[in-house]
C-alpha positions as CSV (number, residue, x, y, z in Angstrom):
1,M,-16.0,-13.1,-22.7
2,E,-16.3,-9.2,-21.2
3,L,-13.5,-10.5,-18.9
4,L,-11.1,-11.3,-22.0
5,L,-12.2,-7.8,-23.1
6,Q,-10.9,-6.1,-20.2
7,L,-7.7,-7.9,-19.3
8,L,-6.5,-7.6,-23.4
9,I,-7.4,-3.6,-22.9
10,I,-5.8,-3.2,-18.8
11,I,-2.5,-5.3,-20.2
12,L,-2.3,-3.5,-23.6
13,F,-3.2,0.5,-22.5
14,T,-0.9,-0.2,-18.8
15,K,2.2,-1.4,-20.9
16,L,2.3,1.7,-23.4
17,A,0.8,4.4,-20.3
18,G,4.0,3.2,-18.4
19,D,6.8,2.9,-21.6
20,L,4.8,6.5,-22.6
21,A,6.2,7.5,-18.6
22,V,9.4,6.7,-18.8
23,K,9.9,8.2,-22.2
24,L,8.7,11.3,-20.6
25,G,11.1,11.0,-17.1
26,Q,8.6,9.4,-15.0
27,P,7.8,6.0,-13.1
28,S,6.1,3.6,-14.9
29,V,3.9,3.1,-12.9
30,L,2.9,6.8,-12.6
31,G,1.4,6.3,-16.2
32,K,-0.4,2.9,-15.0
33,L,-2.0,4.6,-12.3
34,I,-3.4,7.6,-14.6
35,I,-4.4,5.3,-17.5
36,G,-6.5,3.8,-14.8
37,V,-8.2,7.0,-14.2
38,I,-8.5,7.2,-18.4
39,I,-10.1,4.3,-19.5
40,G,-12.2,3.7,-15.9
41,P,-16.0,5.5,-15.5
42,A,-14.1,8.8,-15.0
43,V,-13.3,9.1,-18.5
44,L,-13.6,6.3,-20.7
45,G,-15.7,4.1,-19.3
46,W,-14.1,0.7,-20.8
47,I,-13.8,-0.8,-17.5
48,H,-16.0,-1.0,-14.7
49,P,-15.3,-1.7,-11.1
50,S,-16.5,-5.3,-10.6
51,E,-15.8,-8.6,-8.5
52,V,-13.6,-10.1,-11.0
53,I,-11.9,-7.5,-11.6
54,K,-11.3,-6.9,-7.6
55,A,-9.8,-10.3,-7.0
56,F,-7.2,-9.9,-10.0
57,S,-6.1,-6.8,-8.2
58,D,-6.4,-8.3,-4.8
59,L,-3.9,-10.9,-6.2
60,G,-1.8,-7.9,-8.2
61,V,-1.1,-6.1,-4.7
62,I,-0.5,-9.1,-2.5
63,F,2.0,-10.8,-5.2
64,L,3.4,-7.0,-5.5
65,M,4.3,-7.1,-1.5
66,F,5.6,-10.6,-1.9
67,F,7.9,-9.5,-3.8
68,A,8.9,-6.8,-1.5
69,G,9.5,-8.9,1.1
70,L,12.0,-11.3,-1.1
71,E,14.4,-8.5,-1.6
72,T,14.3,-6.6,1.8
73,N,17.0,-7.4,3.9
74,L,15.9,-8.7,7.3
75,K,18.7,-7.6,9.1
76,E,18.6,-4.2,8.2
77,L,14.7,-3.8,8.8
78,N,15.3,-4.8,12.0
79,R,18.3,-2.6,12.3
80,N,15.4,-0.2,11.7
81,R,12.5,-0.9,13.9
82,N,12.9,2.0,15.9
83,A,13.0,4.7,13.2
84,A,9.8,3.0,11.5
85,V,7.8,3.3,15.1
86,V,8.7,6.9,14.9
87,V,8.6,7.5,11.6
88,A,4.6,5.8,11.5
89,G,3.5,7.7,14.6
90,G,4.8,11.1,12.7
91,G,2.4,10.3,9.7
92,I,-0.4,9.3,12.0
93,I,-0.4,12.0,14.2
94,L,0.0,15.2,12.0
95,P,-2.7,14.0,9.3
96,M,-5.3,13.0,11.8
97,I,-4.6,16.5,13.5
98,G,-4.5,18.1,9.4
99,G,-7.8,16.4,8.6
100,Y,-9.7,16.6,11.7
101,I,-9.1,20.8,11.0
102,C,-10.6,20.7,7.4
103,G,-13.0,18.8,8.7
104,I,-14.3,21.4,10.9
105,F,-13.7,23.9,8.6
106,M,-16.1,21.8,6.0
107,G,-18.7,21.4,8.5
108,M,-18.5,18.4,9.7
109,E,-19.6,16.9,12.8
110,P,-16.2,16.6,15.0
111,S,-17.2,12.7,15.2
112,H,-17.3,12.6,11.0
113,A,-14.1,15.1,10.8
114,L,-12.6,12.7,13.5
115,F,-12.9,10.2,10.9
116,L,-11.5,12.2,8.3
117,G,-8.4,12.2,9.9
118,L,-7.7,8.9,10.4
119,L,-8.8,8.3,7.0
120,L,-5.9,10.7,6.1
121,S,-3.4,8.6,8.3
122,A,-3.1,5.6,6.2
123,T,-0.7,4.5,4.5
124,S,-0.5,1.9,1.8
125,V,3.3,2.0,0.6
126,S,2.5,-1.1,-2.5
127,I,2.8,2.1,-4.8
128,S,5.9,3.7,-3.3
129,V,7.9,0.4,-3.1
130,Q,7.3,-0.3,-7.1
131,T,8.6,3.2,-7.8
132,F,11.7,2.3,-5.3
133,R,12.0,-0.9,-7.1
134,E,11.8,0.4,-10.8
135,L,15.0,3.5,-9.1
136,G,16.5,0.5,-8.6
137,Q,16.3,1.6,-4.6
138,L,13.6,-1.2,-3.0
139,R,17.1,-2.2,-0.8
140,S,18.2,1.1,0.4
141,K,17.8,2.2,3.8
142,E,14.7,4.5,2.8
143,C,12.6,1.9,1.4
144,T,13.7,-0.6,4.1
145,T,12.2,2.0,7.1
146,V,9.0,3.0,5.5
147,L,8.2,-0.8,4.5
148,G,8.8,-0.8,8.5
149,A,7.0,2.2,9.2
150,A,4.1,1.1,6.7
151,I,3.3,-2.0,8.8
152,V,2.9,0.1,12.4
153,D,0.8,2.4,10.6
154,D,-1.5,-0.6,9.2
155,I,-1.8,-1.9,12.3
156,V,-2.5,1.6,14.6
157,V,-5.2,2.9,12.9
158,V,-6.6,-0.2,12.2
159,I,-6.8,-0.3,16.3
160,A,-7.8,3.5,16.2
161,L,-10.8,2.2,13.7
162,A,-12.0,0.0,15.6
163,V,-12.1,1.6,18.9
164,M,-13.6,4.4,16.8
165,M,-16.5,2.8,15.5
166,S,-17.2,1.2,19.3
167,F,-17.6,4.5,20.6
168,L,-19.1,6.2,17.0
169,T,-21.7,3.7,16.0
170,A,-23.0,0.8,16.9
171,D,-20.8,-1.6,16.3
172,Q,-18.8,-3.0,19.3
173,V,-15.6,-4.7,18.5
174,S,-13.3,-5.8,21.5
175,L,-10.4,-4.1,21.7
176,G,-8.3,-6.9,23.7
177,L,-9.8,-9.1,21.1
178,L,-8.5,-7.3,17.7
179,I,-4.9,-6.8,20.1
180,G,-4.7,-10.2,20.9
181,K,-5.3,-11.2,17.2
182,K,-2.6,-8.7,15.8
183,V,0.1,-10.3,17.8
184,L,-1.3,-13.9,17.6
185,F,-0.8,-12.9,13.5
186,F,3.1,-11.9,14.1
187,V,3.9,-15.1,16.4
188,I,2.3,-17.1,14.0
189,V,4.5,-15.6,10.8
190,I,7.5,-15.5,13.1
191,L,7.3,-19.1,13.9
192,L,6.3,-20.6,10.6
193,G,8.9,-18.4,9.0
194,W,11.6,-19.2,10.8
195,K,11.1,-22.9,11.2
196,V,8.1,-24.4,8.7
197,V,8.5,-22.2,5.2
198,P,12.2,-23.7,5.0
199,W,11.5,-27.1,5.5
200,F,8.3,-26.8,3.4
201,M,9.6,-25.5,0.9
202,R,12.6,-28.6,0.7
203,K,10.0,-31.0,0.5
204,F,7.8,-29.2,-1.8
205,S,10.2,-28.5,-4.3
206,N,11.5,-32.3,-3.9
207,L,7.9,-33.9,-5.3
208,S,7.3,-35.1,-9.2
209,I,6.0,-32.5,-10.4
210,S,6.3,-29.6,-13.0
211,E,7.1,-26.1,-11.2
212,S,7.1,-27.3,-7.4
213,V,9.4,-24.5,-6.2
214,I,7.3,-21.8,-7.9
215,S,3.8,-23.5,-6.5
216,A,5.8,-24.0,-3.3
217,G,6.6,-20.0,-2.9
218,V,2.7,-19.0,-4.4
219,F,1.1,-21.5,-2.1
220,V,3.3,-20.1,1.1
221,C,2.3,-16.3,-0.3
222,L,-1.3,-16.7,-0.3
223,F,-1.4,-18.5,3.1
224,F,0.2,-15.9,4.9
225,A,-1.8,-13.4,3.4
226,F,-4.9,-15.3,4.3
227,I,-3.7,-15.3,7.9
228,G,-3.1,-11.7,7.8
229,E,-6.4,-11.0,6.4
230,Y,-8.2,-13.5,9.2
231,L,-6.8,-12.2,12.2
232,G,-7.3,-8.4,10.8
233,V,-3.9,-7.9,9.6
234,A,-3.9,-6.5,6.0
235,G,-3.3,-9.5,3.5
236,I,-0.1,-7.4,1.8
237,I,1.3,-7.9,5.5
238,G,1.3,-11.1,5.3
239,A,2.5,-11.5,1.5
240,F,5.4,-9.5,2.6
241,A,6.3,-11.1,5.6
242,A,6.0,-14.4,3.5
243,G,7.9,-12.6,1.2
244,I,10.8,-12.1,3.5
245,A,10.6,-16.1,4.9
246,I,10.8,-17.6,1.5
247,A,14.1,-14.9,0.9
248,Q,15.8,-16.8,3.9
249,T,15.7,-20.4,2.1
250,D,17.4,-21.3,-1.4
251,Y,15.0,-21.0,-3.2
252,H,14.3,-17.5,-3.0
253,H,15.8,-16.0,-6.4
254,E,14.0,-19.3,-9.0
255,V,10.2,-18.1,-6.8
256,E,11.3,-14.2,-8.0
257,R,12.7,-15.2,-11.5
258,K,9.6,-17.5,-12.6
259,L,6.7,-15.5,-10.6
260,E,7.6,-12.2,-11.3
261,P,7.0,-12.2,-15.5
262,I,3.6,-13.9,-14.7
263,A,2.5,-11.2,-11.4
264,Y,3.3,-8.4,-14.0
265,A,2.1,-9.0,-16.8
266,I,-1.5,-10.2,-15.5
267,F,-1.9,-9.5,-12.0
268,V,-0.2,-6.4,-11.3
269,P,-1.6,-4.2,-14.2
270,V,-5.1,-4.9,-13.1
271,F,-4.1,-3.9,-9.1
272,F,-2.7,-0.3,-10.9
273,V,-5.9,0.5,-13.4
274,S,-8.3,-0.3,-10.0
275,I,-7.3,2.5,-8.5
276,G,-8.0,4.5,-10.9
277,L,-11.8,2.5,-11.4
278,N,-12.7,4.1,-7.7
279,L,-12.9,7.9,-9.4
280,S,-15.9,9.1,-10.6
281,L,-15.7,13.2,-11.9
282,E,-20.0,12.9,-11.4
283,G,-21.0,16.2,-9.8
284,I,-17.5,17.5,-8.3
285,G,-17.7,20.4,-9.9
286,G,-18.3,22.3,-6.8
287,D,-16.0,20.6,-4.6
288,I,-12.9,21.2,-6.6
289,L,-10.8,23.4,-4.0
290,I,-12.0,21.3,-0.9
291,I,-10.5,18.8,-3.2
292,V,-7.4,21.0,-4.0
293,I,-6.8,21.8,-0.3
294,L,-7.6,18.2,1.5
295,T,-4.8,16.6,-1.2
296,I,-2.9,19.8,-0.2
297,V,-2.9,19.0,3.5
298,A,-3.2,14.8,2.7
299,V,0.3,15.2,0.8
300,L,2.2,17.8,3.5
301,T,1.3,16.1,6.5
302,K,2.6,13.0,5.9
303,L,5.7,14.6,3.8
304,I,6.4,16.4,6.9
305,G,4.6,14.1,9.8
306,S,6.8,11.0,8.7
307,G,10.0,13.3,7.3
308,L,10.1,14.7,11.1
309,G,10.3,11.1,12.2
310,A,13.2,10.0,9.6
311,K,15.4,13.0,10.8
312,L,14.6,12.4,14.9
313,T,15.8,9.3,14.1
314,G,19.3,9.9,13.0
315,F,18.4,10.2,8.9
316,N,19.9,13.3,7.0
317,F,17.2,15.8,5.5
318,H,17.3,14.4,1.9
319,S,16.6,10.8,3.1
320,S,13.9,12.0,5.7
321,V,12.1,13.9,2.9
322,V,12.4,10.8,1.1
323,I,11.0,8.3,3.4
324,G,8.2,11.0,4.1
325,A,7.4,11.3,0.1
326,G,7.1,7.1,0.4
327,M,4.3,7.7,3.1
328,V,2.6,9.6,1.3
329,S,0.0,7.2,-0.7
330,R,-2.8,6.4,0.5
331,G,-3.8,3.4,-1.9
332,E,-5.9,0.5,-1.6
333,V,-6.2,1.0,2.8
334,A,-7.4,4.4,2.1
335,L,-10.2,3.3,-0.1
336,I,-11.0,0.7,1.6
337,I,-11.4,2.8,5.3
338,A,-13.7,5.2,3.3
339,A,-16.1,2.4,2.2
340,M,-16.3,1.5,6.0
341,G,-17.0,5.5,6.9
342,L,-19.5,5.3,4.3
343,E,-21.2,2.1,5.8
344,S,-21.0,2.9,8.8
345,G,-22.3,6.4,8.6
346,L,-19.3,8.2,9.8
347,L,-18.9,9.3,6.3
348,S,-21.6,10.8,3.6
349,Q,-21.9,10.4,0.6
350,D,-21.0,13.7,-0.8
351,Y,-17.8,13.5,1.5
352,F,-16.8,10.4,0.3
353,T,-17.1,11.2,-2.9
354,I,-14.7,13.7,-1.9
355,A,-11.7,11.8,0.3
356,I,-12.0,9.0,-3.0
357,V,-10.7,11.9,-5.1
358,V,-8.3,12.6,-2.2
359,V,-6.8,9.5,-2.3
360,I,-6.3,8.4,-5.5
361,M,-4.9,12.4,-6.0
362,S,-2.0,11.6,-3.4
363,T,-1.7,8.2,-4.5
364,I,-1.1,10.1,-8.3
365,I,1.4,12.3,-6.6
366,T,3.9,9.6,-5.1
367,P,5.7,8.5,-8.2
368,P,6.8,11.5,-9.9
369,L,7.7,13.1,-6.0
370,L,9.8,10.0,-5.5
371,K,11.4,10.6,-8.6
372,I,12.4,14.1,-8.5
373,L,13.6,13.2,-5.0
374,M,15.8,10.9,-6.2
375,K,16.8,12.0,-9.3
376,D,20.0,13.5,-8.4
377,S,20.7,12.7,-4.8
378,K,21.3,9.3,-3.9
379,V,19.8,7.9,-1.5
380,T,21.6,5.3,1.7
381,E,22.4,2.1,0.3
382,T,21.6,-1.3,2.7
383,V,24.8,-3.0,2.9
384,E,24.5,-6.4,2.1
385,S,25.8,-8.4,5.5
């Protein structure tokens, strides 16, 4: 009964908050993120983190990135691969330096300061993807570059995290095995997407069952996400790859048309709210200045670092800033890294709370920032081939 009440509250209030945000000239996702903070433990305490809410949230972000894959132009993604690597590099190096310097000034040990820098280097584009989608720019060259850069960012940060924990904690990780598993992931999804997925969708759609096409699409999405998690790559990257694979078949429009209403009615709203559920304002009164400074550093280092990477690869100034803004959100990826830091002792409880607030603030800032940047100027549209 408690779950039913929680879902009722989440669905009702995210829709109302999203509508209010649109009326105020902002992307609806901003309202959904803020309402998560309001109905969560930080303010009203109506909804609290739980395993069931986490499961719904995980499915929400998986479906969100699956839809992004369905609408991604594969040729454009491949064409922008060099830009994605440079954008990711700038978006890792500058936040790493900025976070390390802030950590040292905050009195952290060098190893802990280095971990803080790594935490700020993380990127989660699920919120940016939704914002691009609402603004009708999901197929733009800028969004495609952000998606590619996020994949590179995720791989590099996870490897760097493994290296750091091997040297600074008792956890021993085989770097060769870690890299090998990631290479294996991309080999598997490329082969499956190229040969198996079209065949599977065709065969499964001919079965004498109800909604065979959407069932096949959900299976491919969850299977790719599972492979990603199993091989140490984020499940959302697996889901994104599944969307790209199905987009190359004749069934992608039907899968999107039938699955999207279900996902956006139930699972995606829970994901947006779940980010705010991690925020607790208890005991942070004396840390406001640190939080403000770290938030500014978190936003500016991604904006400048990734934006500079985009400029170096041929984007104009405005598009470079849009790409930098698209990389600002830390979202669920940074929350996971922060939890790992707390567990391993690389992030103390006091700084853990501060880090969570900074991560959520950077996530909330992203939608209005993108809205402002794309309000008066059109970004580069992807040309259909």
